[in-house]
MDTraj code that builds the backbone (N, CA, C; nanometers):
import mdtraj as md
import numpy as np

residues = "MET GLY ARG TYR ARG TRP ASP GLY THR GLY TYR LEU HIS VAL GLY VAL LEU GLU THR ALA LEU TYR ASP ALA GLY THR HIS ARG TYR ARG GLU SER VAL ARG GLN ILE ASN SER ARG PRO LEU LYS ILE PHE ASP LEU LYS LEU GLY PHE ASP ASP PHE PRO PRO SER ARG CYS ILE VAL GLU VAL GLU VAL THR LYS THR GLY SER VAL GLY GLY ALA ALA LEU TRP PHE GLU PRO GLU LEU ASP ASP GLY LEU VAL LEU SER ASN ALA PRO GLY ARG LEU GLY HIS TRP ASN GLN LEU VAL CYS GLU TRP SER SER GLN HIS SER VAL GLU ARG GLY ALA ARG PHE ALA LEU GLU VAL ILE CYS LEU ALA ASN ARG SER LEU ILE VAL ARG PRO ALA PRO ILE ALA".split()
xyz = np.array([
    [0.0365, 1.9323, 1.5200],
    [0.1427, 1.9563, 1.4319],
    [0.2783, 1.9324, 1.4042],
    [0.3131, 2.0212, 1.2732],
    [0.4260, 1.9899, 1.2247],
    [0.4882, 1.8339, 1.1988],
    [0.4277, 1.7436, 1.1379],
    [0.4481, 1.6295, 1.0685],
    [0.3911, 1.5880, 0.9290],
    [0.4145, 1.7097, 0.8807],
    [0.4023, 1.6823, 0.7213],
    [0.4572, 1.8706, 0.7194],
    [0.4663, 1.8697, 0.5716],
    [0.4967, 1.9949, 0.4941],
    [0.4348, 2.0467, 0.4000],
    [0.3736, 2.2025, 0.4130],
    [0.3628, 2.2677, 0.3300],
    [0.4328, 2.3732, 0.2662],
    [0.3775, 2.3672, 0.0691],
    [0.4834, 2.4399, 0.0392],
    [0.4336, 2.5772, -0.0263],
    [0.3617, 2.6159, 0.0980],
    [0.2972, 2.7467, 0.1066],
    [0.1831, 2.7784, -0.0052],
    [0.1190, 2.7063, -0.1137],
    [0.0665, 2.7197, -0.2257],
    [-0.0740, 2.6297, -0.1497],
    [-0.0627, 2.5585, -0.0292],
    [-0.1922, 2.4977, 0.0047],
    [-0.1746, 2.3517, -0.0357],
    [-0.0826, 2.2684, -0.1002],
    [-0.0358, 2.1851, -0.1344],
    [0.0284, 2.1222, -0.0188],
    [-0.0121, 1.9549, 0.0501],
    [0.1077, 1.9268, 0.1290],
    [0.1587, 1.8313, 0.0245],
    [0.2481, 1.7761, 0.0872],
    [0.3891, 1.7109, 0.0427],
    [0.3829, 1.5816, 0.1176],
    [0.3603, 1.4986, 0.0792],
    [0.3525, 1.3284, 0.1373],
    [0.4666, 1.2655, 0.0679],
    [0.5474, 1.2871, -0.0407],
    [0.6817, 1.2261, -0.0199],
    [0.6670, 1.1020, -0.1389],
    [0.6824, 0.9650, -0.0419],
    [0.7078, 0.8666, -0.0731],
    [0.5637, 0.7932, -0.1041],
    [0.4471, 0.8301, -0.0205],
    [0.3151, 0.7736, -0.0814],
    [0.2902, 0.8512, -0.1786],
    [0.2803, 0.9893, -0.2364],
    [0.2678, 1.0272, -0.3419],
    [0.2941, 0.9938, -0.4298],
    [0.4387, 0.9612, -0.4270],
    [0.4960, 0.9032, -0.5404],
    [0.4914, 0.7608, -0.5668],
    [0.4653, 0.6535, -0.4969],
    [0.3893, 0.5407, -0.4976],
    [0.2712, 0.4751, -0.5519],
    [0.1911, 0.6220, -0.5453],
    [0.0689, 0.5895, -0.5770],
    [0.0644, 0.5905, -0.7941],
    [0.2018, 0.6272, -0.8064],
    [0.1581, 0.7080, -0.9405],
    [0.1573, 0.5303, -1.0214],
    [0.1178, 0.5273, -1.1523],
    [0.1139, 0.4102, -1.1947],
    [0.2839, 0.3356, -1.2909],
    [0.3142, 0.2826, -1.2469],
    [0.4765, 0.1952, -1.3532],
    [0.4973, 0.0955, -1.4105],
    [0.3567, 0.0777, -1.4270],
    [0.3941, -0.0723, -1.5041],
    [0.2940, -0.1198, -1.5912],
    [0.2569, -0.2393, -1.6343],
    [0.1759, -0.2755, -1.6935],
    [0.0972, -0.4038, -1.5631],
    [0.0910, -0.4426, -1.4876],
    [0.0241, -0.4912, -1.3616],
    [0.0135, -0.3956, -1.2246],
    [0.0024, -0.2438, -1.2966],
    [0.0113, -0.2048, -1.1249],
    [-0.0746, -0.0685, -1.1988],
    [-0.1549, -0.0674, -1.1132],
    [-0.3227, 0.0477, -1.1586],
    [-0.3944, 0.1101, -1.0389],
    [-0.4173, 0.1805, -1.0283],
    [-0.4952, 0.2454, -0.9320],
    [-0.6236, 0.2258, -0.9743],
    [-0.7356, 0.1355, -0.8585],
    [-0.8753, 0.1146, -0.8815],
    [-0.9245, 0.1163, -0.7790],
    [-1.0467, 0.1494, -0.7867],
    [-1.1465, 0.1342, -0.6296],
    [-1.1789, -0.0236, -0.6029],
    [-1.0665, -0.0277, -0.4781],
    [-1.0743, -0.2058, -0.4889],
    [-1.2286, -0.2020, -0.3517],
    [-1.2917, -0.3353, -0.4168],
    [-1.4175, -0.3961, -0.3879],
    [-1.3933, -0.4668, -0.2657],
    [-1.3090, -0.5772, -0.2551],
    [-1.3013, -0.6969, -0.2029],
    [-1.1692, -0.6915, -0.1590],
    [-1.1457, -0.7795, -0.0258],
    [-0.9821, -0.7520, 0.0621],
    [-1.0321, -0.8838, 0.1381],
    [-0.9321, -0.9720, 0.0984],
    [-0.9371, -1.1072, 0.1584],
    [-0.7862, -1.1645, 0.2929],
    [-0.7773, -1.0328, 0.2978],
    [-0.6744, -1.0435, 0.4941],
    [-0.7256, -0.9067, 0.5423],
    [-0.6572, -0.9282, 0.6800],
    [-0.7221, -0.7735, 0.7308],
    [-0.6089, -0.6843, 0.7032],
    [-0.5810, -0.5311, 0.7050],
    [-0.5008, -0.4382, 0.6939],
    [-0.3773, -0.5000, 0.7341],
    [-0.2549, -0.4590, 0.7029],
    [-0.0992, -0.4787, 0.7341],
    [-0.0426, -0.3711, 0.7024],
    [-0.0016, -0.3263, 0.8659],
    [0.0914, -0.1935, 0.7834],
    [0.2792, -0.2429, 0.7660],
    [0.2775, -0.1915, 0.6518],
    [0.3987, -0.2301, 0.5698],
    [0.5114, -0.1342, 0.6342],
    [0.4601, -0.0002, 0.6440],
    [0.5851, 0.0984, 0.6796],
    [0.5238, 0.2076, 0.7487],
    [0.5915, 0.2675, 0.8484],
    [0.5436, 0.3678, 0.9362],
    [0.6241, 0.4925, 0.9403],
    [0.6264, 0.5704, 0.8480],
    [0.7020, 0.6855, 0.7910],
    [0.6496, 0.8235, 0.8589],
    [0.7463, 0.8907, 0.8479],
    [0.7175, 0.9873, 0.9520],
    [0.6787, 1.1249, 0.8186],
    [0.5612, 1.1611, 0.8246],
    [0.4865, 1.2444, 0.6950],
    [0.5419, 1.3504, 0.7064],
    [0.5943, 1.3835, 0.5404],
    [0.6567, 1.5223, 0.5914],
    [0.7985, 1.5372, 0.5644],
    [0.8714, 1.4314, 0.5963],
    [1.0188, 1.4092, 0.6434],
    [1.0517, 1.3074, 0.5154],
    [1.0341, 1.2735, 0.4378],
    [1.0218, 1.1934, 0.3053],
    [1.1356, 1.1126, 0.3806],
    [1.1214, 1.0032, 0.4637],
    [1.1842, 0.8967, 0.5212],
    [1.2048, 0.8081, 0.3618],
    [1.2810, 0.7171, 0.4060],
    [1.2389, 0.6264, 0.2438],
    [1.2997, 0.4638, 0.3048],
    [1.1780, 0.4325, 0.2765],
    [1.1881, 0.2625, 0.2969],
    [1.2920, 0.1478, 0.2940],
    [1.2980, 0.0747, 0.3694],
    [1.4255, -0.0031, 0.2959],
    [1.3670, -0.0764, 0.1495],
    [1.4790, -0.1097, 0.0897],
    [1.4341, -0.1577, -0.0697],
    [1.3421, -0.2856, -0.0712],
    [1.3544, -0.3935, 0.0385],
    [1.2822, -0.5293, 0.0500],
    [1.2679, -0.5541, 0.1321],
    [1.1435, -0.5916, 0.1557],
    [1.1341, -0.6443, 0.2861],
    [0.9690, -0.7609, 0.2526],
    [1.0177, -0.8711, 0.3092],
    [0.8839, -0.9713, 0.3133],
    [0.8021, -0.9701, 0.4495],
    [0.6576, -0.9724, 0.4383],
    [0.5754, -0.9551, 0.5390],
    [0.4452, -1.0871, 0.5068],
    [0.3943, -1.1154, 0.6401],
    [0.2289, -1.2389, 0.5918],
    [0.1519, -1.1598, 0.6483],
    [0.0152, -1.1945, 0.5705],
    [-0.1031, -1.1540, 0.6023],
    [-0.1783, -1.2764, 0.6124],
    [-0.2672, -1.2693, 0.7057],
    [-0.3839, -1.3977, 0.7597],
    [-0.4468, -1.3487, 0.6843],
    [-0.4975, -1.4871, 0.5672],
    [-0.5867, -1.4966, 0.5068],
    [-0.7225, -1.4682, 0.5628],
    [-0.8440, -1.4157, 0.5387],
    [-0.9959, -1.4097, 0.6187],
    [-1.0509, -1.4624, 0.5744],
    [-1.0356, -1.5100, 0.4251],
    [-1.1558, -1.5824, 0.3142],
    [-1.0852, -1.6321, 0.2486],
    [-1.1774, -1.7585, 0.2056],
    [-1.1136, -1.9250, 0.1351],
    [-1.1263, -1.8156, 0.0098],
    [-1.0929, -1.8836, -0.0640],
    [-1.0804, -1.8399, -0.2308],
    [-0.9758, -1.8074, -0.3370],
    [-0.9650, -1.7474, -0.4028],
    [-0.8082, -1.6720, -0.4347],
    [-0.7604, -1.5486, -0.4841],
    [-0.6583, -1.5175, -0.4491],
    [-0.5833, -1.4106, -0.4974],
    [-0.5108, -1.3768, -0.5912],
    [-0.5390, -1.2484, -0.6332],
    [-0.4491, -1.2413, -0.7473],
    [-0.3497, -1.0567, -0.7614],
    [-0.3878, -1.0406, -0.6413],
    [-0.2801, -0.9317, -0.5956],
    [-0.2881, -0.8824, -0.4766],
    [-0.2341, -0.7236, -0.5024],
    [-0.2272, -0.6989, -0.3391],
    [-0.3273, -0.5555, -0.3742],
    [-0.3211, -0.4714, -0.2548],
    [-0.3840, -0.3029, -0.2939],
    [-0.3140, -0.2786, -0.1503],
    [-0.3067, -0.1667, -0.2197],
    [-0.1756, -0.0524, -0.0765],
    [-0.3046, 0.0777, -0.0986],
    [-0.2636, 0.1330, 0.0238],
    [-0.3076, 0.2171, 0.0275],
    [-0.2505, 0.3318, 0.1836],
    [-0.2227, 0.4421, 0.2249],
    [-0.1981, 0.5186, 0.3099],
    [-0.2855, 0.6065, 0.3843],
    [-0.2553, 0.5761, 0.5455],
    [-0.3498, 0.5922, 0.5971],
    [-0.2573, 0.7310, 0.6719],
    [-0.1679, 0.8454, 0.6754],
    [-0.0790, 0.9165, 0.7313],
    [-0.1830, 0.9902, 0.8651],
    [-0.1150, 1.0232, 1.0591],
    [-0.2009, 1.1164, 1.0686],
    [-0.1368, 1.2179, 1.0700],
    [-0.1966, 1.3271, 1.0527],
    [-0.1852, 1.4637, 1.0318],
    [-0.1986, 1.5069, 1.1491],
    [-0.2473, 1.5225, 1.2637],
    [-0.2170, 1.5768, 1.3588],
    [-0.2783, 1.4737, 1.4770],
    [-0.2958, 1.4659, 1.6036],
    [-0.3253, 1.4050, 1.6902],
    [-0.4831, 1.3391, 1.6799],
    [-0.5195, 1.2339, 1.6405],
    [-0.6257, 1.2266, 1.5842],
    [-0.7199, 1.2390, 1.4390],
    [-0.6526, 1.3171, 1.3857],
    [-0.6614, 1.3492, 1.2477],
    [-0.6241, 1.2652, 1.1444],
    [-0.6703, 1.1718, 1.0703],
    [-0.5812, 1.0867, 0.9910],
    [-0.6954, 1.1254, 0.8147],
    [-0.5618, 1.1230, 0.7174],
    [-0.6182, 1.1017, 0.5870],
    [-0.5898, 0.9560, 0.5358],
    [-0.7002, 0.9415, 0.4699],
    [-0.7060, 0.8119, 0.4173],
    [-0.7555, 0.7570, 0.2794],
    [-0.7502, 0.6224, 0.2147],
    [-0.7631, 0.6087, 0.1116],
    [-0.8255, 0.4679, 0.0973],
    [-0.8307, 0.4184, 0.2130],
    [-0.8452, 0.3168, 0.2527],
    [-0.9778, 0.2486, 0.1702],
    [-1.0026, 0.0996, 0.1482],
    [-1.0821, 0.0610, 0.0712],
    [-1.2157, 0.0956, 0.1445],
    [-1.3331, 0.1014, 0.0637],
    [-1.4860, 0.1622, 0.1091],
    [-1.4628, 0.3082, 0.1577],
    [-1.3547, 0.3911, 0.1767],
    [-1.3397, 0.5179, 0.2140],
    [-1.3899, 0.6034, 0.0986],
    [-1.4966, 0.7087, 0.0860],
    [-1.5540, 0.7736, 0.0016],
    [-1.3866, 0.9038, -0.0269],
    [-1.4307, 0.9115, -0.1509],
    [-1.2956, 1.0351, -0.1948],
    [-1.2881, 0.9852, -0.3117],
    [-1.1493, 1.0873, -0.3900],
    [-1.1043, 1.0995, -0.5518],
    [-0.9942, 0.9671, -0.5410],
    [-0.9527, 0.9174, -0.4206],
    [-0.8304, 0.8449, -0.4763],
    [-0.8506, 0.7069, -0.4323],
    [-0.8137, 0.6260, -0.5122],
    [-0.8024, 0.4697, -0.5214],
    [-0.6993, 0.4156, -0.4436],
    [-0.6707, 0.2423, -0.4209],
    [-0.5617, 0.2394, -0.3942],
    [-0.4787, 0.1997, -0.5359],
    [-0.3713, 0.1566, -0.4990],
    [-0.2579, 0.1079, -0.5747],
    [-0.3256, -0.0131, -0.5781],
    [-0.2994, -0.0599, -0.7011],
    [-0.2999, -0.2240, -0.7014],
    [-0.1979, -0.3256, -0.7680],
    [-0.1272, -0.4049, -0.7125],
    [-0.0199, -0.4784, -0.7588],
    [-0.0794, -0.6457, -0.8399],
    [-0.1192, -0.6243, -0.9596],
    [-0.2158, -0.7845, -0.9971],
    [-0.0650, -0.8527, -1.0598],
    [-0.1460, -0.9742, -1.0061],
    [-0.0461, -1.0581, -1.0423],
    [-0.0529, -1.1339, -1.1593],
    [0.0762, -1.2354, -1.2484],
    [-0.0245, -1.2989, -1.3648],
    [-0.1108, -1.4081, -1.3330],
    [-0.0588, -1.4128, -1.2439],
    [-0.1858, -1.5859, -1.1996],
    [-0.2559, -1.6065, -1.0294],
    [-0.3698, -1.6617, -1.0317],
    [-0.4656, -1.6259, -0.8782],
    [-0.3544, -1.7678, -0.8420],
    [-0.3606, -1.7115, -0.6857],
    [-0.3103, -1.8086, -0.5636],
    [-0.4441, -1.8340, -0.4588],
    [-0.4344, -1.9723, -0.4626],
    [-0.5442, -2.0646, -0.3925],
    [-0.5598, -2.0397, -0.2702],
    [-0.6168, -1.9611, -0.1777],
    [-0.5594, -1.9403, -0.0015],
    [-0.7048, -1.9986, 0.0973],
    [-0.6698, -2.0684, 0.1543],
    [-0.7408, -2.1015, 0.2437],
    [-0.7575, -2.0149, 0.3992],
    [-0.8773, -1.9703, 0.4747],
    [-0.8886, -1.8892, 0.5552],
    [-0.7991, -1.9356, 0.6840],
    [-0.7275, -1.8020, 0.7577],
    [-0.6772, -1.8798, 0.8195],
    [-0.5536, -1.8751, 0.8427],
    [-0.4992, -1.9126, 0.6821],
    [-0.3514, -1.9536, 0.6425],
    [-0.2622, -1.7837, 0.6570],
    [-0.1839, -1.8545, 0.6459],
    [-0.0872, -1.7293, 0.6055],
    [-0.0378, -1.7447, 0.5017],
    [0.0272, -1.5605, 0.4435],
    [0.0471, -1.5724, 0.2372],
    [0.1524, -1.4564, 0.2926],
    [0.2405, -1.5046, 0.2593],
    [0.3846, -1.4328, 0.2416],
    [0.3989, -1.3492, 0.1640],
    [0.4210, -1.2041, 0.1470],
    [0.4600, -1.0806, 0.0369],
    [0.5751, -1.0594, 0.0290],
    [0.6383, -1.0570, -0.0871],
    [0.7583, -0.9553, -0.1127],
    [0.7523, -0.7807, -0.1389],
    [0.7833, -0.7323, -0.0647],
    [0.7948, -0.5714, -0.0973],
    [0.8623, -0.5208, -0.1460],
    [0.8608, -0.4565, -0.2341],
    [0.9941, -0.3846, -0.3148],
    [0.9480, -0.2279, -0.3451],
    [1.0497, -0.1439, -0.2555],
    [1.0564, -0.0310, -0.3147],
    [1.2074, 0.0132, -0.4338],
    [1.1081, 0.0755, -0.5477],
    [1.2293, 0.0686, -0.6222],
    [1.3391, 0.2167, -0.6076],
    [1.4004, 0.2570, -0.6766],
    [1.4931, 0.3513, -0.7003],
    [1.3976, 0.5273, -0.6924],
    [1.2993, 0.4762, -0.7959],
    [1.2219, 0.6098, -0.8164],
    [1.1011, 0.6108, -0.6942],
    [1.1055, 0.5167, -0.6121],
    [0.9843, 0.5290, -0.4484],
    [0.8708, 0.4877, -0.5347],
    [0.8934, 0.3981, -0.6203],
    [0.7339, 0.3354, -0.6278],
    [0.7369, 0.1897, -0.5627],
    [0.6663, 0.1182, -0.5697],
    [0.6158, 0.0076, -0.4907],
    [0.5825, -0.1468, -0.5729],
    [0.6510, -0.2215, -0.5228],
    [0.5551, -0.3742, -0.6204],
    [0.5782, -0.4697, -0.5150],
    [0.4401, -0.4660, -0.4799],
    [0.3969, -0.5764, -0.3770],
    [0.3798, -0.7551, -0.4730],
    [0.4606, -0.8848, -0.4299],
    [0.4197, -0.9679, -0.5410],
    [0.4421, -1.0851, -0.4470],
    [0.3360, -1.2014, -0.4454],
    [0.3839, -1.2996, -0.3522],
    [0.5524, -1.3526, -0.3443],
    [0.5655, -1.3820, -0.2222],
    [0.7236, -1.3899, -0.1693],
    [0.7859, -1.5560, -0.2311],
    [0.8943, -1.4956, -0.2923],
    [0.9647, -1.6249, -0.3621],
    [0.9935, -1.7412, -0.1951],
    [0.9505, -1.8556, -0.2894],
    [0.9509, -1.9575, -0.2047],
    [1.1123, -2.0048, -0.1575],
    [1.1396, -2.0013, -0.0331],
    [1.2767, -2.0571, 0.0051],
    [1.3027, -2.1766, 0.0078],
])
top = md.Topology()
chain = top.add_chain()
for i, resn in enumerate(residues, 1):
    res = top.add_residue(resn, chain, resSeq=i)
    for name in ("N", "CA", "C"):
        top.add_atom(name, md.element.get_by_symbol(name[0]), res)
traj = md.Trajectory(xyz[None], top)
């Protein structure tokens, strides 16, 4: 125990995760995601309850698992509350939380096995944006 902070009213403070799931623009919304074209990728490994602030920008790559087109990224959280006790809003899990969807203005064709680079931006208000990484 001790990896999270209770405020005495039974409310669990999750800091960055809580703030990042709020709507912050026309192409970001919460939705129950049905199709994922890559394996999940851990972007940040934060200590729950300590309000760690992730880097302001990073580039990550995902391996495409299904040929087709992608038009956005889905984000969710999976904090470990205690040894073996994980709270998750991953796609396919039952619950009232949806995933944060960062929808892009255009679709991108992808091939199975290809690597797709994403830019993750953490704004000052602790919201997240995920978009295709700029081509260098």
